[in-house]
Backbone bond lengths (Angstrom), bond angles and torsions (degrees), N, CA, C in turn:
res aa  C-N    CA-C-N  psi(-1)  N-CA   C-N-CA  omega(-1)  CA-C   N-CA-C  phi
1 M - - - 1.467 - - 1.543 107.82 -
2 T 1.310 114.94 129.31 1.440 120.73 -179.88 1.504 109.88 -95.08
3 V 1.381 116.29 130.32 1.446 119.93 177.24 1.505 107.65 -108.44
4 D 1.345 112.93 125.61 1.488 117.16 179.41 1.525 111.28 -70.51
5 A 1.239 114.66 142.62 1.462 120.77 179.04 1.517 109.55 -65.16
6 P 1.250 119.18 136.86 1.474 120.69 -179.90 1.552 111.12 -62.30
7 E 1.300 114.62 148.30 1.463 117.08 -179.26 1.497 112.08 -65.92
8 T 1.310 112.93 135.36 1.433 117.92 -179.44 1.529 110.62 -68.86
9 T 1.291 117.29 127.71 1.476 119.34 -177.01 1.542 107.52 -81.64
10 T 1.320 112.47 166.21 1.477 119.28 176.78 1.491 113.69 -59.98
11 L 1.379 115.24 -39.82 1.446 119.28 177.84 1.518 111.42 -63.90
12 Q 1.348 117.05 -40.01 1.439 120.91 -177.97 1.488 110.72 -65.61
13 R 1.364 116.49 -41.13 1.479 120.65 179.93 1.547 109.35 -67.86
14 F 1.383 117.63 -33.28 1.460 121.62 174.97 1.484 111.93 -61.30
15 V 1.379 114.87 -45.80 1.489 118.63 178.99 1.491 113.57 -67.11
16 Q 1.398 118.01 -41.14 1.441 122.58 -176.36 1.533 110.08 -70.48
17 S 1.335 118.20 -24.81 1.512 118.64 -178.52 1.494 110.85 -73.57
18 G 1.320 121.40 -13.19 1.402 119.04 179.32 1.563 112.71 91.77
19 V 1.347 114.68 -14.78 1.458 117.25 179.19 1.516 111.85 -63.53
20 A 1.344 116.04 -39.20 1.499 119.63 178.78 1.483 112.45 -58.38
21 T 1.321 115.35 -37.62 1.458 118.91 -177.73 1.521 109.67 -69.12
22 A 1.339 115.35 -40.17 1.433 121.07 178.04 1.457 112.16 -63.75
23 V 1.354 117.27 -42.80 1.463 122.72 178.55 1.474 113.66 -63.55
24 M 1.365 113.45 -45.04 1.501 119.35 179.88 1.538 109.77 -63.49
25 G 1.376 113.00 -40.17 1.526 115.63 -179.59 1.484 111.55 -63.30
26 E 1.357 117.24 -39.51 1.440 124.17 177.73 1.532 110.34 -63.92
27 L 1.373 114.54 -40.31 1.470 117.90 -179.61 1.542 110.96 -67.16
28 D 1.327 117.20 -36.26 1.436 123.79 177.81 1.552 107.12 -63.11
29 N 1.342 117.59 -44.57 1.403 121.27 -179.16 1.554 112.53 -61.84
30 V 1.367 114.26 -40.05 1.452 123.06 -179.57 1.500 107.74 -64.17
31 M 1.359 117.08 -46.34 1.491 121.19 -179.01 1.486 110.54 -64.41
32 K 1.365 115.89 -41.76 1.498 119.64 -179.30 1.465 109.97 -63.25
33 S 1.323 117.15 -41.77 1.500 119.09 178.42 1.505 111.01 -63.99
34 H 1.388 116.91 -36.89 1.415 121.64 -179.88 1.518 112.49 -63.60
35 N 1.344 112.89 -47.73 1.474 121.15 179.55 1.487 111.35 -62.95
36 E 1.357 119.87 -38.98 1.410 123.26 178.05 1.461 109.87 -65.13
37 A 1.330 116.54 -43.14 1.490 119.91 -179.85 1.475 112.23 -61.98
38 N 1.349 116.11 -38.46 1.495 120.61 179.83 1.496 111.08 -72.94
39 Q 1.349 118.79 -20.79 1.448 120.94 177.22 1.503 115.68 -99.06
40 T 1.319 115.26 7.27 1.507 120.04 177.86 1.544 106.44 -72.79
41 V 1.415 112.14 139.39 1.453 118.47 177.74 1.540 105.73 -65.59
42 K 1.324 114.45 142.45 1.491 121.27 -171.31 1.557 111.98 -60.19
43 Y 1.347 114.39 -39.24 1.455 116.18 -174.13 1.533 111.09 -105.78
44 P 1.311 120.55 139.93 1.464 123.10 177.06 1.545 108.79 -75.03
45 D 1.362 112.63 167.77 1.453 122.84 -173.61 1.576 108.69 -82.40
46 N 1.281 118.33 1.50 1.460 118.15 -178.04 1.554 112.35 -92.79
47 R 1.373 116.86 10.08 1.402 120.49 169.93 1.541 110.59 -60.44
48 P 1.393 117.34 149.96 1.509 116.05 175.15 1.483 114.13 -68.67
49 V 1.324 112.96 151.83 1.470 117.76 -179.48 1.544 107.93 -73.80
50 K 1.313 118.81 123.74 1.470 120.21 178.97 1.507 111.07 -94.33
51 L 1.336 118.61 -39.52 1.454 122.73 179.51 1.531 108.14 -122.80
52 S 1.307 116.34 127.85 1.477 119.59 179.11 1.589 109.23 -128.45
53 I 1.337 113.49 125.92 1.496 119.54 177.27 1.499 106.14 -118.67
54 K 1.313 118.73 127.39 1.502 122.11 178.88 1.516 110.68 -124.84
55 N 1.328 115.90 121.41 1.481 122.82 172.51 1.508 112.98 49.98
56 L 1.347 117.69 45.91 1.406 121.61 -173.66 1.564 110.60 -76.48
57 V 1.322 110.87 130.18 1.513 117.09 174.73 1.536 109.58 -126.38
58 V 1.303 116.03 123.90 1.518 121.57 -179.04 1.509 108.06 -125.54
59 G 1.282 119.32 127.87 1.472 123.35 177.95 1.510 111.87 -137.08
60 Y 1.332 115.45 164.99 1.465 121.23 178.66 1.563 107.90 -122.28
61 L 1.275 112.44 136.40 1.476 118.73 -179.50 1.570 108.64 -97.87
62 D 1.353 113.30 128.06 1.451 120.20 174.05 1.523 105.45 -91.32
63 H 1.322 114.55 112.05 1.482 118.53 -176.33 1.487 114.00 -68.75
64 Q 1.308 117.90 -23.49 1.463 121.40 -179.13 1.583 109.60 -76.25
65 S 1.330 115.75 -49.55 1.426 116.55 -179.57 1.522 114.36 -88.22
66 G 1.384 115.33 -19.38 1.388 117.91 -176.09 1.521 116.98 80.52
67 Q 1.369 115.39 3.79 1.417 120.72 -179.81 1.521 110.88 -96.18
68 T 1.373 112.67 152.32 1.451 119.24 179.56 1.510 110.21 -109.24
69 T 1.317 116.76 129.17 1.396 121.39 176.21 1.581 108.70 -96.20
70 V 1.286 118.01 122.64 1.497 120.17 -178.59 1.545 107.90 -88.57
71 A 1.253 114.66 122.77 1.467 120.69 -179.12 1.505 114.68 -98.97
72 V 1.327 116.55 -31.47 1.432 124.39 177.94 1.526 109.42 -132.46
73 D 1.361 117.14 128.13 1.441 119.46 -167.95 1.535 111.43 -127.22
74 K 1.311 114.26 99.88 1.463 122.76 176.05 1.556 114.65 53.31
75 V 1.354 114.38 51.59 1.447 118.92 177.13 1.479 112.39 -88.84
76 S 1.319 115.65 129.88 1.502 122.16 177.34 1.535 109.02 -118.54
77 L 1.280 117.27 132.20 1.499 120.16 -178.64 1.501 108.83 -156.19
78 D 1.347 115.21 134.08 1.437 120.32 169.19 1.557 110.11 -112.25
79 V 1.328 113.44 135.87 1.462 121.22 177.62 1.510 109.17 -118.87
80 R 1.265 119.02 127.72 1.471 121.69 -172.92 1.462 110.45 -91.55
81 E 1.273 116.01 160.39 1.529 125.11 178.95 1.503 110.45 -52.24
82 G 1.361 117.04 126.01 1.470 121.31 -179.40 1.443 117.30 76.30
83 E 1.282 118.44 3.97 1.478 122.27 -179.63 1.492 113.11 -85.39
84 F 1.278 117.85 143.86 1.479 122.09 174.78 1.526 109.53 -113.49
85 V 1.354 111.91 114.33 1.500 119.51 -174.32 1.577 108.10 -117.42
86 S 1.331 115.12 126.91 1.506 117.17 174.39 1.538 107.79 -109.78
87 I 1.368 110.66 148.70 1.423 121.08 178.04 1.563 108.01 -115.04
88 V 1.297 115.50 122.37 1.445 122.27 177.90 1.583 109.43 -123.58
89 G 1.339 114.41 160.17 1.470 120.06 -179.74 1.487 108.95 165.38
90 L 1.359 112.85 178.70 1.441 120.18 179.79 1.525 112.34 -59.04
91 S 1.351 114.21 154.87 1.427 117.28 176.70 1.574 109.34 -65.98
92 G 1.355 114.79 133.96 1.373 120.77 177.25 1.525 113.93 80.43
93 C 1.370 114.98 17.29 1.485 116.08 -176.51 1.530 113.55 -84.44
94 G 1.419 117.08 -12.82 1.448 119.96 179.32 1.511 114.42 115.25
95 K 1.324 115.01 15.45 1.453 119.89 -178.95 1.532 111.07 -63.99
96 S 1.345 116.77 -55.47 1.444 120.30 -179.76 1.491 112.55 -65.06
97 T 1.303 120.66 -34.52 1.432 125.31 176.68 1.571 108.23 -60.02
98 F 1.343 114.37 -42.91 1.453 119.30 176.84 1.512 112.74 -59.44
99 L 1.362 112.07 -45.34 1.467 117.09 -177.06 1.565 111.74 -68.19
100 N 1.321 115.16 -37.08 1.430 121.73 175.70 1.495 114.09 -65.98
101 A 1.263 117.00 -30.85 1.473 121.66 174.79 1.537 107.73 -70.06
102 I 1.260 119.56 -41.46 1.495 121.53 179.03 1.537 109.48 -61.14
103 A 1.357 112.25 -42.17 1.482 121.96 179.56 1.512 112.65 -65.13
104 G 1.295 117.34 -18.33 1.468 125.19 -172.84 1.500 114.66 78.17
105 L 1.325 115.84 18.05 1.501 120.11 -179.71 1.495 111.05 -89.50
106 V 1.331 118.49 -15.27 1.431 126.47 179.18 1.538 107.81 -128.47
107 K 1.270 119.57 134.07 1.480 121.90 -179.64 1.528 109.48 -83.03
108 H 1.264 117.59 143.29 1.441 120.18 177.56 1.543 107.90 -107.35
109 Q 1.342 115.35 149.85 1.451 122.17 -171.70 1.553 112.48 -89.95
110 Y 1.390 115.43 -24.78 1.414 119.61 -178.62 1.545 107.67 -151.00
111 G 1.364 112.07 162.53 1.411 116.17 -179.01 1.527 116.38 87.01
112 E 1.311 114.36 -171.08 1.511 116.66 179.06 1.506 111.65 -148.78
113 I 1.346 114.84 149.92 1.413 122.32 174.40 1.527 108.07 -123.14
114 K 1.354 116.32 132.33 1.474 118.66 -177.35 1.582 106.57 -133.81
115 V 1.343 113.44 138.42 1.433 121.99 169.60 1.541 107.36 -115.79
116 N 1.299 117.28 122.49 1.479 119.56 -175.27 1.509 111.33 53.57
117 D 1.309 118.06 38.70 1.457 127.48 179.17 1.542 112.97 65.37
118 R 1.374 117.53 16.33 1.430 120.79 175.14 1.544 109.44 -106.60
119 L 1.355 113.70 130.13 1.501 117.63 -179.68 1.493 113.99 -58.87
120 V 1.332 116.52 138.51 1.460 122.42 172.34 1.517 110.16 -96.97
121 N 1.350 115.63 118.91 1.463 123.44 178.96 1.485 113.07 -119.93
122 G 1.332 115.19 -0.30 1.521 118.58 178.98 1.505 104.32 177.57
123 P 1.395 114.08 -172.72 1.438 119.43 176.50 1.502 112.50 -59.59
124 G 1.356 116.93 153.01 1.455 119.59 178.16 1.479 110.24 -158.95
125 K 1.356 116.19 168.05 1.417 120.60 -175.22 1.589 111.25 -78.15
126 D 1.332 116.03 -7.21 1.432 118.35 177.75 1.498 115.30 -84.28
127 R 1.358 112.73 -3.53 1.501 118.06 172.90 1.530 111.79 -134.42
128 A 1.378 115.58 145.30 1.429 121.13 177.49 1.539 108.92 -132.84
129 V 1.311 116.95 143.93 1.434 121.13 -177.21 1.470 113.79 -118.03
130 V 1.309 116.52 135.49 1.493 121.80 173.67 1.497 108.65 -116.42
131 F 1.307 113.62 115.66 1.473 120.09 -176.34 1.517 112.97 -91.73
132 Q 1.305 115.10 175.32 1.473 120.99 177.63 1.496 115.77 -51.94
133 K 1.334 115.09 -47.61 1.399 120.08 -178.95 1.587 107.97 -99.01
134 A 1.279 113.94 144.19 1.465 120.00 -176.36 1.511 114.80 -57.94
135 S 1.379 116.49 -35.22 1.419 123.52 175.90 1.617 111.50 54.61
136 L 1.292 116.93 37.42 1.433 121.50 179.27 1.511 110.18 -74.87
137 F 1.329 117.19 153.38 1.488 120.00 176.25 1.522 105.49 -75.41
138 P 1.323 118.59 116.68 1.499 121.87 -176.86 1.516 113.13 -64.80
139 W 1.350 117.73 -22.65 1.487 118.02 -176.94 1.591 109.36 -90.97
140 K 1.260 117.65 -2.65 1.510 122.52 -178.46 1.482 110.83 -106.12
141 K 1.299 117.76 138.47 1.486 119.42 173.89 1.471 113.42 -74.76
142 V 1.303 118.19 170.49 1.468 123.08 -173.66 1.565 110.27 -52.17
143 G 1.316 115.28 -50.11 1.492 117.39 -179.54 1.482 114.76 -58.53
144 R 1.387 116.18 -43.80 1.465 118.87 179.27 1.558 113.64 -68.99
145 N 1.337 113.81 -31.10 1.510 115.95 178.33 1.570 107.56 -64.18
146 I 1.326 116.58 -39.73 1.428 118.79 -176.00 1.587 111.56 -76.08
147 T 1.299 116.63 -28.28 1.504 118.11 179.16 1.523 112.04 -86.38
148 Y 1.326 119.04 -4.82 1.429 121.71 -175.00 1.513 112.12 -55.15
149 G 1.327 116.64 -57.52 1.507 118.92 177.16 1.467 115.24 -58.26
150 L 1.311 116.93 -36.44 1.481 122.23 178.06 1.521 112.64 -61.00
151 E 1.299 113.86 -46.25 1.432 124.28 178.19 1.550 110.94 -60.94
152 L 1.322 115.20 -43.38 1.498 119.55 179.58 1.521 110.16 -63.78
153 S 1.335 116.10 -31.74 1.515 118.22 -179.02 1.535 109.27 -80.39
154 G 1.320 119.95 -3.17 1.467 118.49 176.50 1.487 113.73 102.25
155 M 1.329 119.37 1.76 1.497 118.51 -178.54 1.484 111.65 -68.92
156 K 1.357 115.41 143.37 1.458 118.54 -178.17 1.544 107.17 -66.26
157 P 1.438 114.42 147.68 1.468 115.96 -176.11 1.449 117.67 -61.13
158 A 1.310 118.67 -31.38 1.468 121.91 177.89 1.516 111.10 -67.81
159 E 1.308 117.54 -42.42 1.440 122.77 176.21 1.485 113.30 -65.55
160 A 1.361 115.74 -37.17 1.432 120.39 179.97 1.549 110.01 -69.31
161 R 1.311 118.26 -38.97 1.450 121.74 178.68 1.511 110.56 -66.23
162 E 1.315 116.05 -38.00 1.487 120.26 177.12 1.504 111.16 -59.72
163 K 1.384 112.76 -46.92 1.457 118.87 -177.36 1.549 110.30 -67.34
164 A 1.335 113.53 -39.02 1.502 115.84 176.82 1.502 113.33 -61.93
165 S 1.308 114.85 -40.19 1.498 122.39 177.96 1.574 109.42 -56.77
166 Y 1.316 115.77 -44.38 1.510 118.92 177.11 1.488 111.24 -57.56
167 F 1.320 117.81 -47.30 1.408 119.77 -175.70 1.539 114.31 -74.30
168 V 1.346 116.34 -31.11 1.491 121.00 170.68 1.556 111.50 -55.57
169 N 1.321 112.05 -45.37 1.457 119.69 175.97 1.537 111.90 -65.71
170 L 1.342 117.44 -39.60 1.417 122.68 -178.82 1.566 111.84 -62.87
171 I 1.337 117.14 -39.80 1.459 124.09 -177.30 1.529 110.53 -93.00
172 R 1.300 117.16 9.12 1.486 122.83 171.62 1.511 110.99 62.34
173 L 1.316 114.27 45.90 1.520 118.87 176.91 1.574 108.19 -120.90
174 T 1.283 117.12 23.91 1.470 119.14 179.22 1.558 106.36 -61.33
175 G 1.324 115.58 132.18 1.416 121.56 -178.58 1.546 112.26 101.36
176 F 1.331 116.24 -13.55 1.479 121.74 -179.44 1.562 111.62 -108.72
177 E 1.324 116.57 9.85 1.523 122.10 -177.42 1.530 110.65 -53.21
178 H 1.317 116.63 -36.01 1.459 122.41 -170.96 1.522 111.56 -104.96
179 H 1.362 116.58 18.81 1.455 121.67 174.92 1.512 107.09 -89.98
180 Y 1.381 115.35 153.96 1.374 121.19 171.29 1.596 110.72 -92.80
181 P 1.362 116.64 154.75 1.452 116.81 -177.51 1.498 118.06 -49.12
182 H 1.395 117.37 -35.83 1.396 119.96 -178.93 1.515 115.55 -69.60
183 Q 1.364 114.55 -12.71 1.421 119.90 178.24 1.536 112.98 -91.57
184 L 1.360 117.22 3.78 1.456 123.98 -178.71 1.503 111.78 -110.98
185 S 1.331 116.15 149.83 1.442 119.50 172.44 1.556 110.74 -69.68
186 G 1.316 114.32 169.00 1.464 122.23 178.74 1.507 111.86 -54.37
187 G 1.365 113.26 -47.29 1.473 118.56 -178.06 1.534 110.62 -66.09
188 M 1.338 116.57 -38.02 1.477 117.68 -178.45 1.526 108.84 -70.60
189 Q 1.285 119.05 -37.77 1.495 120.85 178.37 1.549 107.29 -59.73
190 Q 1.311 116.77 -46.27 1.484 118.30 -178.04 1.499 112.09 -65.00
191 R 1.306 117.52 -32.05 1.497 120.26 175.47 1.525 110.57 -65.73
192 V 1.338 116.93 -36.56 1.431 121.38 175.69 1.528 110.78 -65.71
193 N 1.344 116.10 -40.58 1.421 124.60 175.72 1.609 111.16 -54.51
194 L 1.328 111.65 -47.89 1.511 120.49 179.61 1.521 107.00 -63.09
195 A 1.284 117.36 -46.97 1.463 120.50 -175.57 1.513 110.15 -61.67
196 R 1.405 115.83 -39.68 1.456 118.49 -179.37 1.512 113.17 -62.05
197 A 1.347 112.09 -39.68 1.492 117.92 176.54 1.522 114.62 -68.21
198 L 1.303 116.11 -41.24 1.505 122.71 -179.05 1.520 109.35 -70.23
199 A 1.308 118.88 -35.55 1.407 121.55 -176.08 1.568 114.11 -60.17
200 C 1.348 112.62 -27.70 1.486 119.45 179.24 1.523 110.32 -81.26
201 D 1.272 118.64 -0.36 1.494 125.90 174.20 1.548 112.18 50.70
202 P 1.383 114.01 59.37 1.443 115.79 179.51 1.539 112.58 -75.54
203 E 1.344 115.92 157.14 1.486 120.25 175.11 1.526 109.60 -69.06
204 V 1.343 115.52 -36.75 1.498 122.69 -177.46 1.524 108.80 -132.66
205 L 1.307 112.62 127.68 1.523 122.13 175.90 1.522 108.56 -100.19
206 L 1.311 115.51 122.32 1.475 122.55 -178.63 1.503 108.88 -110.83
207 L 1.360 114.05 124.37 1.470 121.88 -177.03 1.454 111.06 -116.36
208 D 1.304 121.29 118.59 1.445 128.10 -175.23 1.543 106.91 -104.69
209 E 1.332 118.09 86.61 1.491 121.19 -178.94 1.516 110.85 48.72
210 P 1.267 117.87 58.13 1.521 118.27 -170.69 1.497 116.08 -67.62
211 F 1.334 115.71 -16.95 1.526 117.98 -179.77 1.480 112.09 -115.39
212 A 1.330 119.36 13.48 1.438 123.15 -174.16 1.555 111.73 -64.84
213 A 1.285 116.19 -30.21 1.480 122.04 -174.42 1.487 113.49 -90.08
214 L 1.365 115.79 -0.92 1.501 119.19 179.62 1.481 112.18 -96.46
215 D 1.334 115.21 158.51 1.412 118.95 177.52 1.539 111.78 -70.71
216 A 1.355 117.17 166.52 1.468 121.30 -171.57 1.552 111.74 -57.75
217 I 1.314 116.90 -42.90 1.444 118.40 -174.05 1.499 110.88 -71.63
218 T 1.366 115.63 -40.43 1.492 121.34 177.75 1.505 109.11 -60.80
219 R 1.363 114.42 -45.96 1.450 119.69 -175.96 1.537 109.78 -58.86
220 E 1.296 118.61 -43.92 1.530 121.92 178.06 1.458 108.34 -59.33
221 L 1.331 117.87 -47.88 1.465 118.71 178.33 1.475 116.71 -60.16
222 M 1.341 115.13 -40.75 1.478 123.01 178.29 1.523 110.32 -65.91
223 Q 1.336 120.33 -35.08 1.449 122.20 178.18 1.500 110.43 -63.30
224 N 1.368 115.26 -42.64 1.460 117.76 177.11 1.482 111.64 -66.84
225 E 1.302 119.39 -37.38 1.454 120.68 -178.32 1.544 108.74 -68.68
226 L 1.320 115.26 -37.32 1.533 117.70 177.91 1.539 110.23 -66.00
227 L 1.299 116.70 -37.53 1.468 120.20 175.40 1.551 108.52 -53.18
228 E 1.325 115.16 -55.13 1.474 121.77 -177.89 1.549 111.87 -59.00
229 L 1.308 112.87 -43.43 1.471 122.56 -175.54 1.547 108.96 -62.64
230 C 1.323 116.77 -46.05 1.508 122.57 -179.76 1.530 109.61 -63.95
231 E 1.334 115.55 -39.45 1.449 118.03 173.73 1.513 115.78 -54.95
232 K 1.322 111.78 -40.66 1.513 119.21 -174.68 1.529 112.06 -78.28
233 V 1.368 117.91 -40.84 1.429 119.18 -175.10 1.494 115.59 -96.94
234 G 1.356 116.24 -18.01 1.471 120.45 174.38 1.475 116.56 60.47
235 K 1.309 119.17 36.82 1.448 120.58 -178.49 1.529 114.25 -87.32
236 T 1.370 112.48 155.05 1.461 118.23 173.16 1.472 106.74 -78.41
237 V 1.374 116.15 129.43 1.452 118.58 -172.90 1.529 110.22 -133.34
238 V 1.373 112.16 134.73 1.508 117.19 170.25 1.526 106.63 -121.69
239 M 1.352 115.57 125.41 1.428 120.22 -173.64 1.598 109.52 -124.72
240 V 1.278 113.74 137.56 1.490 121.30 169.94 1.461 108.47 -102.27
241 T 1.346 116.14 131.20 1.472 122.43 179.15 1.487 110.62 -150.00
242 H 1.417 116.09 154.15 1.411 122.47 167.53 1.521 113.70 -95.21
243 Q 1.336 115.49 -9.13 1.438 120.30 -172.13 1.582 106.82 -95.50
244 I 1.329 116.87 111.87 1.466 122.59 -176.07 1.488 108.00 -66.04
245 D 1.369 119.26 -42.53 1.430 122.35 179.65 1.493 111.96 -57.30
246 E 1.317 116.08 -43.70 1.490 124.65 178.03 1.545 110.06 -58.65
247 A 1.321 115.90 -48.05 1.413 120.83 -178.37 1.545 110.61 -60.78
248 V 1.357 116.76 -47.82 1.432 119.10 -176.95 1.543 110.82 -68.19
249 L 1.349 117.89 -37.12 1.436 120.09 -178.15 1.518 110.75 -64.65
250 L 1.312 118.75 -45.95 1.458 123.99 -169.08 1.506 115.73 -86.63
251 S 1.358 117.01 -22.46 1.439 119.66 -164.57 1.500 116.62 -102.30
252 D 1.275 113.59 158.99 1.429 125.82 166.60 1.550 112.40 -83.08
253 R 1.363 111.60 -39.30 1.419 118.44 178.25 1.521 108.79 -139.67
254 V 1.405 117.33 147.10 1.430 123.54 175.75 1.489 108.72 -117.26
255 I 1.296 116.34 121.75 1.458 124.69 -179.49 1.548 108.88 -100.14
256 I 1.321 115.60 119.59 1.505 118.35 179.90 1.467 109.87 -98.42
257 F 1.342 118.66 120.10 1.442 124.21 177.88 1.527 109.47 -88.65
258 S 1.344 114.57 144.25 1.475 119.63 170.04 1.494 111.16 -73.57
259 A 1.377 116.00 176.28 1.425 124.69 168.25 1.507 107.95 -60.24
260 R 1.360 114.47 155.52 1.434 119.54 -178.11 1.516 112.13 -61.97
261 P 1.374 114.97 137.74 1.439 128.37 2.80 1.534 109.05 -78.12
262 A 1.376 112.72 141.57 1.419 120.62 -175.29 1.479 116.07 -64.83
263 N 1.350 118.91 131.44 1.416 123.80 161.13 1.530 106.82 -142.16
264 I 1.281 117.72 170.93 1.482 121.82 -170.76 1.526 109.78 -83.87
265 L 1.358 117.25 117.78 1.393 122.43 172.82 1.500 114.03 -78.26
266 D 1.398 113.28 -41.97 1.443 117.88 179.08 1.496 109.04 -158.58
267 D 1.319 114.94 155.55 1.462 125.42 178.03 1.543 106.09 -128.02
268 I 1.358 111.81 104.65 1.462 117.73 -174.06 1.493 111.26 -107.83
269 R 1.285 116.66 127.69 1.483 121.83 170.99 1.495 113.94 -82.59
270 V 1.266 116.91 128.15 1.485 123.04 -179.81 1.508 107.74 -79.73
271 P 1.325 120.07 123.90 1.459 120.18 -171.21 1.499 115.85 -87.05
272 F 1.363 119.76 -1.64 1.366 122.65 -174.26 1.589 113.56 -80.96
273 S 1.321 115.79 137.15 1.477 120.11 -177.68 1.547 109.54 -73.28
274 R 1.293 112.61 164.89 1.445 123.09 174.45 1.561 108.23 -114.15
275 P 1.320 119.11 153.31 1.495 126.47 -3.46 1.543 112.47 -68.99
276 R 1.315 114.51 149.69 1.480 120.41 -179.78 1.515 110.42 -109.09
277 K 1.312 116.06 163.84 1.494 122.88 173.51 1.538 109.17 -129.14
278 G 1.224 119.35 155.85 1.443 124.15 -178.85 1.548 113.78 -61.49
279 L 1.357 112.56 -23.24 1.503 118.07 179.46 1.551 112.39 -62.68
280 I 1.318 117.80 -19.40 1.421 122.06 177.10 1.485 115.06 -59.26
281 K 1.336 114.70 -18.14 1.443 121.79 178.69 1.520 109.61 -64.55
282 D 1.331 119.38 -24.41 1.489 121.01 -174.54 1.551 110.38 -84.52
283 S 1.316 116.05 -3.39 1.501 118.79 -174.78 1.581 107.80 -81.06
284 E 1.363 113.08 154.45 1.472 118.26 -179.72 1.539 111.24 -68.11
285 E 1.425 114.72 -33.12 1.432 120.33 179.89 1.513 110.79 -65.28
286 F 1.326 118.13 -39.77 1.447 122.14 178.93 1.507 109.17 -64.91
287 R 1.318 117.10 -46.56 1.501 121.07 -178.04 1.530 110.40 -63.33
288 S 1.347 117.09 -36.90 1.432 122.27 179.82 1.480 112.50 -64.90
289 L 1.384 114.79 -42.74 1.483 119.28 179.99 1.505 110.18 -69.23
290 M 1.350 119.29 -38.50 1.462 120.37 173.63 1.527 113.29 -59.93
291 S 1.281 116.48 -40.57 1.491 122.82 177.03 1.476 111.27 -60.98
292 H 1.356 114.76 -43.58 1.449 119.72 -179.13 1.487 112.25 -61.72
293 V 1.362 115.61 -44.12 1.523 120.92 179.96 1.501 108.97 -63.97
294 W 1.333 119.01 -44.08 1.409 124.41 -177.92 1.525 112.38 -62.53
295 K 1.308 117.41 -40.05 1.463 122.92 -179.83 1.508 111.08 -62.94
296 I 1.324 118.21 -39.59 1.417 123.70 174.69 1.489 113.60 -62.76
297 I 1.342 114.95 -43.02 1.482 118.39 177.47 1.512 112.45 -67.55
298 E 1.337 114.26 -46.02 1.425 120.39 -177.60 1.549 109.47 -62.23
299 G 1.339 116.88 -43.35 1.434 120.77 177.46 1.484 113.55 -53.97
300 N 1.368 114.67 -41.77 1.463 119.65 -177.70 1.453 108.57 -71.81
301 A 1.346 122.83 -34.27 1.492 128.61 176.90 1.500 107.13 -61.72
302 N 1.281 117.24 -44.48 1.501 121.53 -176.29 1.510 112.31 -66.28
303 I 1.331 116.30 -24.83 1.488 119.40 -179.81 1.548 108.23 -71.36
304 G 1.275 114.85 -24.92 1.441 117.13 179.18 1.498 116.41 140.65
305 G 1.378 113.85 12.05 1.435 119.58 -176.52 1.520 111.76 -81.55
306 G 1.271 117.40 -21.38 1.512 119.39 177.86 1.585 108.74 78.19
307 I 1.253 117.74 175.88 1.498 124.48 176.93 1.488 111.93 -106.57
């Protein structure tokens, strides 16, 4: 018995003609271009260089032995205006020493540091540092803690209070202006610490593990708040952190330091667009980038750097 072949449908003829393949291929290209556009970093690389470090060497002299321990070894790095750069690496590799040298709190033995093409030879108003601990004055209320740096710079008290009020509102602490530090939670204290630094309007904001002393939940909340804050104020930021997820979430670039003496193992551009939300941590792309950063750090530890 002979069975007639079923009539070819219009859809089947469309598929067999190869047109469908071409159309689907074009659709894939369109979607790929769309995704790449959505993952493009917001700012182009033609922004002016705000912070420039060339061949920086920082060491510590042991006065008893007379020997010098090199903490940072010939590191060169350019950070552009409005860029957020994080530095990660093994514990004790020289990250904080590097940040303190930029702040002018530690002298460097070789190389140069420039902000807006001006040499850094010590602390200055063009840089502000936020440390792990809030280090607020316990006898001053929130508002007075924020105005402290402004008053030191010679700003009139009324103008300083007005500026402090703006930042109190920005960090969502309206109503707590007249509270003392001990009346605030750890996260609230660190928000005051950030506001105090930003109120001085520095060219470069330096963050030394600003959320390390906070519990996990508060740290997650503070990361999201910092994301929003950076979008609003548009500062150039250099942050040191041990948290790879924090670095990837907040940064435009992640710089990986080697074991001491520190030099740059890799400079990774974060491909996610801004504004960002903490939910991006659930994406496969985010986890993949975290894994990539960790493998570089782990590989360096296995060579002999230690943890």
